[in-house]
LUMDRENBA-203151 format. One record per residue: z, y negated, x negated of N, C-alpha, C in turn; residue number from 1. Coordinates in nm, 4 decimals. Atoms other than C-alpha are relative to their C-alpha. Example, Ala and Ser with C-alpha at 12.3 -4.5 7.8 and 13.67 -1.06 7.14 Angstrom:
BEGIN
      n.Z      n.Y      n.X     ca.Z     ca.Y     ca.X      c.Z      c.Y      c.X num
   0.0000   0.1190  -0.0890   0.7800   0.4500  -1.2300   0.0000  -0.1200  -0.0900   1
  -0.0060   0.1190   0.0820   0.7140   0.1060  -1.3670   0.0730  -0.1090   0.0770   2
***
This chain:
BEGIN
      n.Z      n.Y      n.X     ca.Z     ca.Y     ca.X      c.Z      c.Y      c.X num
  -0.0134  -0.0998  -0.1064  -8.0461   2.9915  15.1258   0.1396  -0.0111   0.0613   1
  -0.1296   0.0193  -0.0655  -7.7685   2.8963  15.3678   0.0520   0.1305   0.0586   2
  -0.0352  -0.1284  -0.0582  -7.7734   3.2323  15.5465  -0.0818   0.1086  -0.0704   3
   0.0685  -0.1093   0.0696  -7.8587   3.5590  15.3726  -0.0363   0.1129   0.0958   4
   0.0173  -0.1102  -0.0938  -7.8252   3.8066  15.6612  -0.0321  -0.0550   0.1385   5
   0.0435   0.0509  -0.1299  -8.0134   3.7418  15.9862   0.0010   0.1135   0.1019   6
  -0.0139  -0.1001  -0.1054  -7.9234   3.9361  16.3030  -0.0820  -0.0444   0.1209   7
   0.0923   0.0397  -0.1066  -8.2091   3.9183  16.5534   0.0162   0.0839   0.1260   8
   0.0161  -0.0641  -0.1299  -8.1960   3.9995  16.9213  -0.1477   0.0394   0.0135   9
   0.1385  -0.0425  -0.0206  -8.5127   4.1704  17.0507  -0.0615  -0.0641   0.1235  10
   0.0633   0.0403  -0.1252  -8.5792   4.0923  17.4165   0.0020  -0.1507   0.0199  11
   0.0223   0.1439  -0.0153  -8.7206   3.7414  17.4644   0.0411  -0.0791  -0.1247  12
  -0.0177   0.0656   0.1295  -8.6479   3.6682  17.0993  -0.1130   0.0420  -0.0941  13
   0.1108  -0.0535   0.0796  -8.8985   3.8939  16.9199  -0.1131   0.0501   0.0901  14
   0.0978  -0.0512  -0.0963  -9.0720   4.0641  17.2125   0.0203  -0.0683   0.1344  15
  -0.0049   0.0702  -0.1288  -9.1586   3.8989  17.5433   0.0374   0.0997   0.1097  16
  -0.0476  -0.0992  -0.0957  -8.9436   4.1154  17.7673  -0.0344  -0.0395   0.1430  17
   0.0293   0.0434  -0.1372  -9.0086   3.9051  18.0787  -0.1379   0.0487   0.0430  18
   0.1358  -0.0441  -0.0322  -9.3817   3.9825  18.0656  -0.0057   0.1516   0.0127  19
  -0.0031  -0.1463  -0.0034  -9.3169   4.3501  17.9910   0.0688   0.0502   0.1271  20
  -0.0777  -0.0412  -0.1159  -9.0595   4.3789  18.2677  -0.0804  -0.0131   0.1286  21
   0.0753   0.0226  -0.1234  -9.2821   4.2303  18.5373  -0.1142   0.0998   0.0150  22
   0.1109  -0.0959  -0.0052  -9.5786   4.4508  18.4475   0.0516   0.1421   0.0259  23
  -0.0561  -0.1346  -0.0166  -9.3627   4.7653  18.4231   0.0498   0.0213   0.1428  24
  -0.0485  -0.0073  -0.1384  -9.2069   4.6904  18.7628  -0.1172   0.0242   0.0956  25
   0.1172  -0.0155  -0.0867  -9.5501   4.6572  18.9255  -0.0590   0.1412  -0.0117  26
   0.0570  -0.1334   0.0214  -9.6777   4.9808  18.7686   0.0901   0.1095   0.0561  27
  -0.0942  -0.0962  -0.0561  -9.3619   5.1679  18.8705  -0.0147   0.0082   0.1515  28
   0.0172   0.0008  -0.1450  -9.4061   5.0588  19.2321  -0.1267   0.0759   0.0401  29
   0.1239  -0.0739  -0.0282  -9.7628   5.1907  19.2236   0.0245   0.1495  -0.0111  30
  -0.0320  -0.1424   0.0180  -9.6337   5.5230  19.0910   0.0758   0.0554   0.1191  31
  -0.0871  -0.0437  -0.1088  -9.3833   5.5391  19.3759  -0.0591  -0.0270   0.1388  32
   0.0675   0.0208  -0.1275  -9.6345   5.4464  19.6458   0.0453  -0.1224   0.0760  33
  -0.0449   0.1248  -0.0619  -9.4850   5.1034  19.7113  -0.0918  -0.1146  -0.0416  34
   0.0829   0.1176   0.0289  -9.6587   4.7663  19.7184   0.0882  -0.1193  -0.0315  35
  -0.0750   0.1207   0.0371  -9.5291   4.4563  19.5432  -0.0424  -0.1144   0.0907  36
   0.0297   0.1078  -0.0948  -9.5092   4.1844  19.8049   0.0264  -0.1376  -0.0598  37
  -0.0410   0.1261   0.0588  -9.3826   3.9168  19.5683   0.1474  -0.0236   0.0213  38
  -0.1416   0.0136  -0.0321  -9.0418   3.9349  19.7313   0.0835   0.1007  -0.0790  39
  -0.0742  -0.1079   0.0644  -8.9359   4.2641  19.5709   0.0443  -0.0354  -0.1417  40
  -0.0315   0.0255   0.1404  -8.9525   4.1507  19.2112   0.1074  -0.1075  -0.0143  41
  -0.1012   0.1053   0.0053  -8.7510   3.8361  19.2728   0.1386   0.0528   0.0322  42
  -0.1289  -0.0585  -0.0372  -8.4746   4.0318  19.4431   0.0484   0.0940  -0.1096  43
  -0.0357  -0.0905   0.1100  -8.4836   4.2944  19.1689   0.0576  -0.0776  -0.1182  44
  -0.0467   0.0794   0.1147  -8.4418   4.0272  18.8996   0.1428  -0.0476   0.0219  45
  -0.1341   0.0489  -0.0325  -8.1370   3.8842  19.0740   0.1021   0.1138  -0.0059  46
  -0.0900  -0.1154  -0.0030  -7.9797   4.2260  19.1331   0.0226   0.0550  -0.1410  47
  -0.0090  -0.0553   0.1356  -8.0554   4.3496  18.7808   0.0836  -0.0895  -0.0910  48
  -0.0780   0.0943   0.0803  -7.9072   4.0345  18.6264   0.1493   0.0174   0.0251  49
  -0.1410  -0.0196  -0.0332  -7.5804   4.0901  18.8115   0.0538   0.1297  -0.0608  50
  -0.0428  -0.1273   0.0582  -7.5661   4.4517  18.6957   0.0193  -0.0121  -0.1508  51
  -0.0128   0.0141   0.1451  -7.6244   4.3553  18.3318   0.1204  -0.0863  -0.0382  52
  -0.1222   0.0771   0.0263  -7.3473   4.0977  18.3522   0.1227   0.0910   0.0081  53
  -0.1095  -0.0965  -0.0093  -7.1162   4.3795  18.4626   0.0012   0.0929  -0.1207  54
   0.0096  -0.0836   0.1206  -7.2441   4.5908  18.1740   0.0575  -0.0746  -0.1200  55
  -0.0492   0.0802   0.1113  -7.1730   4.3073  17.9278   0.1519  -0.0139   0.0030  56
  -0.1454   0.0116  -0.0137  -6.8193   4.2809  18.0665   0.0701   0.1342  -0.0155  57
  -0.0585  -0.1324   0.0152  -6.7677   4.6554  18.0239   0.0463   0.0628   0.1298  58
  -0.0427  -0.0526  -0.1297  -6.7224   4.7153  18.3969  -0.0740   0.1277   0.0374  59
   0.0787  -0.1209  -0.0210  -7.0015   4.9744  18.4125  -0.0777   0.0276  -0.1276  60
   0.0791  -0.0354   0.1174  -7.2067   5.1611  18.1520  -0.1462  -0.0366   0.0223  61
   0.1439   0.0249  -0.0106  -7.5740   5.0965  18.0762  -0.0634   0.1058   0.0899  62
   0.0578  -0.1095  -0.0784  -7.6581   5.4376  18.2230   0.0270  -0.0179   0.1489  63
  -0.0334   0.0212  -0.1405  -7.4754   5.3599  18.5465  -0.0836  -0.1139   0.0585  64
   0.0731   0.1158  -0.0494  -7.6453   5.0230  18.5785  -0.1466   0.0275   0.0244  65
   0.1449  -0.0211  -0.0131  -8.0040   5.1316  18.5175  -0.0337   0.1087   0.1009  66
   0.0293  -0.1082  -0.0940  -7.9777   5.4441  18.7328   0.0275  -0.0367   0.1447  67
  -0.0273   0.0398  -0.1391  -7.8589   5.2543  19.0393  -0.0811  -0.1215   0.0432  68
   0.0599   0.1288  -0.0375  -8.0609   4.9331  19.0247  -0.1139   0.0131   0.1012  69
   0.1120  -0.0112  -0.0931  -8.3683   5.0625  19.2069   0.0425   0.0572   0.1351  70
  -0.0514  -0.0487  -0.1287  -8.1752   5.2562  19.4708   0.0712  -0.1130   0.0738  71
  -0.0638   0.1166  -0.0619  -7.9665   4.9425  19.5318  -0.1054  -0.0956   0.0563  72
   0.1071   0.0904  -0.0428  -8.2864   4.7383  19.5552  -0.0627   0.0474   0.1305  73
   0.0713  -0.0487  -0.1176  -8.4639   4.9592  19.8065   0.0921   0.0167   0.1204  74
  -0.0957  -0.0092  -0.1107  -8.1453   5.0021  20.0129   0.0021  -0.1292   0.0805  75
   0.0044   0.1281  -0.0706  -8.1784   4.6346  20.0978  -0.1124  -0.0030   0.1035  76
   0.1127  -0.0057  -0.0928  -8.5007   4.7270  20.2765   0.0076   0.1254   0.0873  77
  -0.0229  -0.1149  -0.0862  -8.3497   5.0260  20.4528  -0.0604   0.1293  -0.0496  78
   0.0622  -0.1200   0.0550  -8.5018   5.2840  20.2188   0.0945   0.0688  -0.0982  79
  -0.0797  -0.0784   0.0936  -8.3239   5.5617  20.0337  -0.0933   0.0612  -0.1040  80
   0.0848  -0.0526   0.1070  -8.4789   5.6452  19.6964   0.0881   0.0610  -0.1087  81
  -0.0686  -0.0642   0.1129  -8.3842   5.8510  19.3917   0.0030  -0.0995  -0.1160  82
  -0.0107   0.1034   0.1030  -8.2566   5.5812  19.1538  -0.0372   0.0476  -0.1389  83
   0.0359  -0.0491   0.1334  -8.2778   5.7911  18.8337  -0.1494   0.0314  -0.0137  84
   0.1434  -0.0295   0.0058  -8.6321   5.9036  18.9211  -0.0805  -0.1284  -0.0148  85
   0.0684   0.1289   0.0112  -8.7448   5.5453  18.9722   0.0232  -0.0601  -0.1379  86
  -0.0306   0.0524   0.1332  -8.5707   5.4476  18.6491  -0.0860   0.0675  -0.1064  87
   0.0837  -0.0715   0.0969  -8.7590   5.7168  18.4563  -0.1443  -0.0496   0.0051  88
   0.1369   0.0509  -0.0141  -9.0912   5.5938  18.5975  -0.0123  -0.1399  -0.0594  89
  -0.0010   0.1375   0.0529  -9.0053   5.2339  18.5163   0.0050   0.0016  -0.1524  90
  -0.0197  -0.0020   0.1447  -8.8957   5.3242  18.1629  -0.1228   0.0519  -0.0741  91
   0.1245  -0.0465   0.0629  -9.2179   5.5114  18.0900  -0.0921  -0.1168  -0.0290  92
   0.0853   0.1175   0.0201  -9.4043   5.1867  18.1369   0.0660  -0.0996  -0.0944  93
  -0.0718   0.0954   0.0842  -9.1357   4.9730  17.9731  -0.0097   0.0382  -0.1473  94
   0.0058  -0.0472   0.1383  -9.1476   5.1887  17.6591  -0.1315  -0.0374  -0.0686  95
   0.1314   0.0321   0.0564  -9.5129   5.0959  17.6156  -0.0195  -0.1500  -0.0236  96
   0.0168   0.1453   0.0025  -9.4565   4.7207  17.6396   0.0249  -0.0608  -0.1362  97
  -0.0153   0.0609   0.1326  -9.5177   4.5357  17.3156  -0.0501  -0.1450  -0.0007  98
   0.0383   0.1413  -0.0035  -9.5937   4.1818  17.4336   0.0910  -0.0773  -0.0963  99
  -0.0764   0.0641   0.1077  -9.4868   3.9642  17.1410   0.0230  -0.1487   0.0253 100
  -0.0220   0.1443   0.0060  -9.3311   3.6218  17.1077  -0.1002  -0.0571  -0.1008 101
   0.1014   0.0553   0.0904  -9.6017   3.4014  16.9489   0.0522  -0.0235  -0.1419 102
  -0.0320   0.0241   0.1402  -9.5942   3.4026  16.5694   0.1070   0.0887  -0.0580 103
  -0.1142  -0.0786   0.0465  -9.3295   3.6733  16.5391  -0.0265   0.0719  -0.1318 104
   0.0294  -0.0711   0.1252  -9.5056   3.8712  16.2633  -0.0018  -0.0957  -0.1189 105
   0.0051   0.0984   0.1088  -9.5702   3.5606  16.0562   0.1406  -0.0435  -0.0400 106
  -0.1355   0.0459   0.0279  -9.2095   3.4467  16.0861   0.0803   0.1079  -0.0714 107
  -0.0775  -0.1072   0.0612  -9.0519   3.7833  16.0070  -0.0540   0.0371  -0.1374 108
   0.0599  -0.0316   0.1289  -9.2974   3.8523  15.7272   0.0393  -0.1001  -0.1064 109
  -0.0373   0.1039   0.0962  -9.2187   3.5202  15.5603   0.1481   0.0076  -0.0349 110
  -0.1436  -0.0132   0.0265  -8.8432   3.5657  15.5984   0.0273   0.1168  -0.0940 111
  -0.0157  -0.1177   0.0864  -8.8679   3.9104  15.4420  -0.0470  -0.0315  -0.1417 112
   0.0556   0.0364   0.1298  -9.0821   3.7738  15.1598   0.0945  -0.0906  -0.0778 113
  -0.0912   0.0938   0.0650  -8.8254   3.5026  15.0878   0.1354   0.0621  -0.0321 114
  -0.1200  -0.0708   0.0424  -8.5523   3.7626  15.0468   0.1142   0.0067   0.0988 115
  -0.1052  -0.0118  -0.1009  -8.3570   3.7413  15.3712   0.0144   0.1466   0.0414 116
  -0.0241  -0.1344  -0.0514  -8.1972   4.0632  15.4979  -0.0029  -0.0067   0.1522 117
   0.0222   0.0079  -0.1438  -8.3122   4.1234  15.8539   0.0513   0.1259   0.0698 118
  -0.0523  -0.1098  -0.0803  -8.1353   4.3370  16.1131  -0.0244  -0.0297   0.1477 119
   0.0118   0.0128  -0.1453  -8.1865   4.3991  16.4849   0.1358   0.0262   0.0634 120
  -0.1166  -0.0257  -0.0853  -7.8960   4.3665  16.7292  -0.0472  -0.0134   0.1443 121
   0.0571   0.0050  -0.1338  -7.9992   4.4571  17.0826   0.0761   0.0868   0.0985 122
  -0.0502  -0.0820  -0.1093  -7.8643   4.5782  17.4126  -0.1163   0.0773   0.0600 123
   0.1050  -0.0751  -0.0659  -8.0585   4.8482  17.5889   0.0036   0.1477  -0.0321 124
   0.0142  -0.1439   0.0221  -8.1647   5.2105  17.5925  -0.0696   0.0222  -0.1338 125
   0.0493  -0.0172   0.1370  -8.2261   5.3334  17.2378  -0.1466   0.0425  -0.0029 126
   0.1372  -0.0500   0.0009  -8.5480   5.5224  17.3169  -0.0996  -0.1122   0.0300 127
   0.0886   0.1102  -0.0366  -8.7022   5.2158  17.4798  -0.0130  -0.1008  -0.1130 128
   0.0036   0.1014   0.1032  -8.6068   4.9706  17.2070  -0.0688   0.0514  -0.1269 129
   0.0630  -0.0570   0.1190  -8.7103   5.2026  16.9241  -0.1509   0.0132   0.0201 130
   0.1421  -0.0157  -0.0292  -9.0437   5.2746  17.0920  -0.0729  -0.1330  -0.0075 131
   0.0658   0.1306  -0.0024  -9.1246   4.9084  17.1469  -0.0069  -0.0619  -0.1392 132
   0.0007   0.0541   0.1361  -9.0255   4.8078  16.7946  -0.1042   0.0707  -0.0862 133
   0.0954  -0.0777   0.0790  -9.2346   5.0878  16.6454  -0.1439  -0.0309   0.0400 134
   0.1365   0.0232  -0.0480  -9.5424   5.0335  16.8633  -0.0499  -0.1399  -0.0341 135
   0.0384   0.1375   0.0329  -9.5396   4.6597  16.7922  -0.0124  -0.0222  -0.1505 136
   0.0022   0.0151   0.1455  -9.5004   4.7161  16.4169   0.1105  -0.0892  -0.0532 137
  -0.1074   0.0883   0.0438  -9.1911   4.4954  16.4082   0.1094   0.0737  -0.0757 138
  -0.1071  -0.0765   0.0635  -8.9682   4.7767  16.2872  -0.0026  -0.0081  -0.1521 139
   0.0123  -0.0027   0.1461  -9.1006   4.7480  15.9328   0.0705  -0.1156  -0.0703 140
  -0.0642   0.1153   0.0636  -8.9305   4.4127  15.8726   0.1516   0.0156  -0.0123 141
  -0.1456  -0.0049  -0.0128  -8.5768   4.5311  15.9422   0.0627   0.1134  -0.0801 142
  -0.0731  -0.0993   0.0769  -8.3286   4.7127  15.7221   0.0651   0.1037   0.0912 143
  -0.0631  -0.0908  -0.0951  -8.1562   4.8631  16.0257  -0.0030  -0.0633   0.1384 144
   0.0013   0.0471  -0.1383  -8.1573   4.8398  16.4052   0.1269   0.0481   0.0683 145
  -0.1241  -0.0328  -0.0696  -7.8267   4.8269  16.5934  -0.0250  -0.0144   0.1500 146
   0.0351  -0.0044  -0.1418  -7.8793   4.9293  16.9570   0.1212   0.0459   0.0805 147
  -0.1217  -0.0296  -0.0768  -7.6046   4.9310  17.2178   0.0019   0.1429   0.0522 148
   0.0059  -0.1344  -0.0536  -7.7264   5.2596  17.3650   0.0391   0.1068  -0.0998 149
  -0.0397  -0.0943   0.1054  -7.6627   5.4311  17.0314   0.1450  -0.0215  -0.0407 150
  -0.1338   0.0339   0.0483  -7.3419   5.2514  16.9418   0.1071   0.0359   0.1018 151
  -0.0994  -0.0254  -0.1041  -7.1693   5.3004  17.2767   0.0740  -0.1247   0.0422 152
  -0.0535   0.1314  -0.0380  -7.0853   4.9311  17.3074  -0.1134  -0.0998  -0.0142 153
   0.1093   0.0965   0.0038  -7.3007   4.6264  17.3644   0.0475  -0.1414  -0.0219 154
  -0.0304   0.1428   0.0090  -7.3179   4.2548  17.3033   0.0455  -0.0486   0.1373 155
  -0.0655   0.0772   0.1062  -7.1095   4.0440  17.3455   0.1308   0.0600  -0.0510 156
  -0.1314  -0.0581   0.0300  -6.8241   4.2904  17.2858   0.0331  -0.0048  -0.1495 157
  -0.0450  -0.0029   0.1395  -6.6172   4.2774  16.9683  -0.0294   0.1354  -0.0628 158
   0.0269  -0.1339   0.0514  -6.6691   4.6531  16.9374  -0.1409   0.0087  -0.0580 159
   0.1384  -0.0016   0.0484  -7.0444   4.6040  16.9009  -0.0106  -0.0724  -0.1341 160
   0.0130   0.0781   0.1226  -7.0141   4.3329  16.6379   0.0853   0.0553  -0.1139 161
  -0.0790  -0.0653   0.1048  -6.7366   4.5138  16.4514  -0.0783   0.1158  -0.0610 162
   0.0839  -0.1096   0.0493  -6.9712   4.8120  16.4259  -0.1079  -0.0531  -0.0934 163
   0.1052   0.0606   0.0831  -7.2496   4.5920  16.2904   0.0566  -0.0440  -0.1352 164
  -0.0629   0.0477   0.1240  -7.0176   4.4313  16.0345   0.0314   0.1147  -0.0944 165
  -0.0427  -0.1117   0.0846  -6.8916   4.7662  15.9111  -0.1155   0.0822  -0.0534 166
   0.1151  -0.0785   0.0439  -7.2430   4.9064  15.8683  -0.1016  -0.0802  -0.0798 167
   0.0843   0.0792   0.0900  -7.3938   4.6242  15.6636   0.0761  -0.0183  -0.1301 168
  -0.0687   0.0047   0.1289  -7.3026   4.6565  15.2985   0.0154  -0.1446  -0.0469 169
  -0.0257   0.1340   0.0519  -7.1404   4.3440  15.1577  -0.0056  -0.1078   0.1059 170
   0.0105   0.0965  -0.1094  -7.1295   4.1758  15.4993   0.0932  -0.1187  -0.0224 171
  -0.0772   0.1232   0.0116  -7.0143   3.8139  15.4850  -0.0366  -0.0883   0.1196 172
   0.0272   0.0779  -0.1215  -6.9831   3.6264  15.8148  -0.0544  -0.1386  -0.0306 173
   0.0420   0.1363   0.0341  -7.0323   3.2914  15.6420  -0.1481  -0.0064  -0.0376 174
   0.1399  -0.0036   0.0420  -7.3759   3.3996  15.5178  -0.0886   0.0723   0.1014 175
   0.0704  -0.0753  -0.1037  -7.4840   3.5637  15.8448  -0.0291  -0.0905   0.1191 176
   0.0383   0.0789  -0.1173  -7.6636   3.4179  16.1471  -0.0483   0.0920   0.1108 177
   0.0467  -0.0691  -0.1200  -7.7018   3.5614  16.4978  -0.1079  -0.0859   0.0653 178
   0.1114   0.0731  -0.0611  -8.0364   3.4622  16.6549  -0.0393   0.0699   0.1287 179
   0.0346  -0.0631  -0.1261  -8.0996   3.5258  17.0234  -0.0150  -0.0992   0.1132 180
   0.0293   0.0880  -0.1142  -8.1999   3.3864  17.3604   0.1110  -0.0048   0.1030 181
  -0.1021  -0.0088  -0.1038  -7.8931   3.4860  17.5621   0.1306  -0.0658  -0.0427 182
  -0.1283   0.0644   0.0285  -7.5929   3.2562  17.5675   0.1151   0.0950   0.0262 183
  -0.1118  -0.0870  -0.0383  -7.3734   3.5137  17.7411   0.0117   0.1243  -0.0861 184
   0.0007  -0.1226   0.0800  -7.4713   3.8004  17.5125  -0.0020  -0.0299  -0.1492 185
   0.0162   0.0247   0.1433  -7.5964   3.6847  17.1722   0.0957  -0.1071  -0.0517 186
  -0.0767   0.1134   0.0503  -7.4246   3.3496  17.1346   0.1497   0.0205   0.0193 187
  -0.1427  -0.0269  -0.0215  -7.0921   3.4398  17.2926   0.0489   0.1100  -0.0937 188
  -0.0388  -0.1095   0.0878  -7.0841   3.7640  17.0968   0.0157  -0.0439  -0.1438 189
  -0.0087   0.0498   0.1369  -7.1537   3.5899  16.7692   0.1206  -0.0894  -0.0211 190
  -0.1140   0.0918   0.0109  -6.8971   3.3177  16.8312   0.1313   0.0780  -0.0011 191
  -0.1230  -0.0786  -0.0078  -6.6285   3.5685  16.9305   0.0230   0.0819  -0.1268 192
  -0.0102  -0.0806   0.1219  -6.7056   3.7692  16.6170   0.0146  -0.0855  -0.1254 193
  -0.0148   0.0884   0.1152  -6.6779   3.4626  16.3929  -0.1243  -0.0124  -0.0847 194
   0.1279   0.0075   0.0704  -7.0477   3.4605  16.3008  -0.0773  -0.1222   0.0499 195
   0.0828   0.1117  -0.0430  -7.2663   3.1466  16.3062  -0.1135   0.0465   0.0917 196
   0.0990  -0.0388  -0.0999  -7.5195   3.1445  16.5894  -0.1137  -0.1006   0.0113 197
   0.1170   0.0834  -0.0264  -7.8664   3.0130  16.6698  -0.0574   0.0407   0.1347 198
   0.0526  -0.0266  -0.1336  -7.9731   2.9894  17.0329  -0.1501  -0.0275   0.0027 199
   0.1443   0.0135  -0.0131  -8.3452   3.0487  17.0877  -0.0304  -0.0372   0.1449 200
   0.0182   0.0521  -0.1358  -8.4038   2.8298  17.3940  -0.1483  -0.0228   0.0271 201
   0.1458   0.0088  -0.0133  -8.7738   2.9061  17.4300  -0.0410  -0.0535   0.1366 202
   0.0562   0.0532  -0.1232  -8.9571   2.6985  17.6883   0.0930  -0.0869   0.0828 203
  -0.0965   0.0806  -0.0758  -8.6516   2.4991  17.7932  -0.0047  -0.1467  -0.0432 204
  -0.0028   0.1425   0.0299  -8.6476   2.1203  17.8157   0.1377  -0.0373  -0.0539 205
  -0.1288   0.0465   0.0516  -8.3710   1.9163  17.6560   0.1046  -0.0034   0.1113 206
  -0.0931   0.0052  -0.1127  -8.2138   1.8655  17.9985   0.0461   0.1398   0.0401 207
  -0.0352  -0.1382  -0.0353  -8.2247   2.2377  18.0750   0.0961   0.0592  -0.1027 208
  -0.0892  -0.0498   0.1054  -8.0641   2.3177  17.7409   0.1412  -0.0549   0.0197 209
  -0.1307   0.0637  -0.0175  -7.7833   2.0693  17.7985   0.0745   0.0583   0.1198 210
  -0.0624  -0.0524  -0.1206  -7.7185   2.2015  18.1489   0.0511   0.1427  -0.0216 211
  -0.0408  -0.1390   0.0227  -7.7068   2.5652  18.0389   0.1177   0.0075  -0.0966 212
  -0.1117   0.0011   0.0951  -7.4794   2.4886  17.7454   0.1278  -0.0475   0.0685 213
  -0.1174   0.0507  -0.0718  -7.2470   2.2897  17.9712   0.0573   0.1072   0.0919 214
  -0.0444  -0.1061  -0.0908  -7.2334   2.5749  18.2229   0.0675   0.1140  -0.0761 215
  -0.0521  -0.1133   0.0774  -7.1651   2.8312  17.9515   0.1304  -0.0324  -0.0714 216
  -0.1171   0.0389   0.0774  -6.8989   2.6319  17.7699  -0.0082   0.0415  -0.1449 217
   0.0198  -0.0483   0.1369  -7.0467   2.7588  17.4421  -0.0679  -0.1059  -0.0856 218
   0.0601   0.0948   0.0934  -7.1510   2.5644  17.1332  -0.0611   0.0740  -0.1183 219
   0.0648  -0.0656   0.1136  -7.4034   2.7446  16.9136  -0.0130  -0.0963  -0.1169 220
   0.0129   0.0838   0.1194  -7.4357   2.6195  16.5580  -0.1378  -0.0642  -0.0097 221
   0.1375   0.0494   0.0068  -7.8104   2.5742  16.5943  -0.0723   0.0323   0.1298 222
   0.0849  -0.0249  -0.1161  -8.0686   2.5510  16.8729  -0.1450  -0.0196  -0.0422 223
   0.1426   0.0129   0.0295  -8.4425   2.6153  16.8345  -0.0797   0.0272   0.1272 224
   0.0859  -0.0210  -0.1154  -8.7284   2.6075  17.0842  -0.1198   0.0875  -0.0294 225
   0.1085  -0.0865   0.0457  -8.9905   2.7944  16.8810   0.0538   0.0869  -0.1129 226
  -0.0519  -0.0928   0.0999  -8.9340   3.0961  16.6582  -0.0179  -0.0524  -0.1416 227
   0.0268   0.0511   0.1347  -9.0902   2.9240  16.3565   0.0998  -0.1067  -0.0442 228
  -0.1006   0.1020   0.0348  -8.8175   2.6575  16.3738   0.1191   0.0597  -0.0738 229
  -0.1110  -0.0640   0.0694  -8.5815   2.9139  16.2240   0.0028  -0.0385  -0.1477 230
   0.0043   0.0363   0.1428  -8.6980   2.8041  15.8780   0.0752  -0.1285  -0.0283 231
  -0.0761   0.1240   0.0196  -8.5338   2.4656  15.9314   0.1491   0.0242   0.0103 232
  -0.1412  -0.0346  -0.0181  -8.2058   2.6450  16.0039   0.0556   0.0780  -0.1184 233
  -0.0517  -0.0917   0.1029  -8.1770   2.9143  15.7380  -0.0130  -0.0555  -0.1407 234
***
């Protein structure tokens, strides 16, 4: 057992957030009397990504980001909407989303059986993440869930990882592995915190992986393309 403590990201690592996000966006628009033209979602994704990068840098809070993203989006089309109201509608649907990464229960169940200590490290709103973990049944595999919305700091900040370290009894960085899909959040955060990292590059070709790693300037300790490949790492 090379690593004893495994720190798993949630979105697009355990649960398929992309699928959940797209469906929740469509249902929210229906609630608000808008029609998805195909253009809206693409613009939203771009805008939302920029806001989350600002959140990761500590420039704005999660609450500020999520409550303005839909008002910012619709302003581009000359419409004034209540951002927090749209966010509440969106989150109602998002909270129900439990689309899973293929094989996630088998992988986590086997890791637990083999004696690994499993923890969640995730950015996001606590109510949403807790709801999705519970509804999917994934919560039962983890000793504890560390959520940025509860901690008051998020990945990749040192504050987030310092909190995690201080709340895991007997924590040893050398025996711990961060596993996640985001280079800017999971991998950078782990590296900065002195914890080994595993990038989950699901669906990416070798060329795409190389290009993204070159752009990021980061060097994870391990790279996997399927969740089950984690057994060859740990």
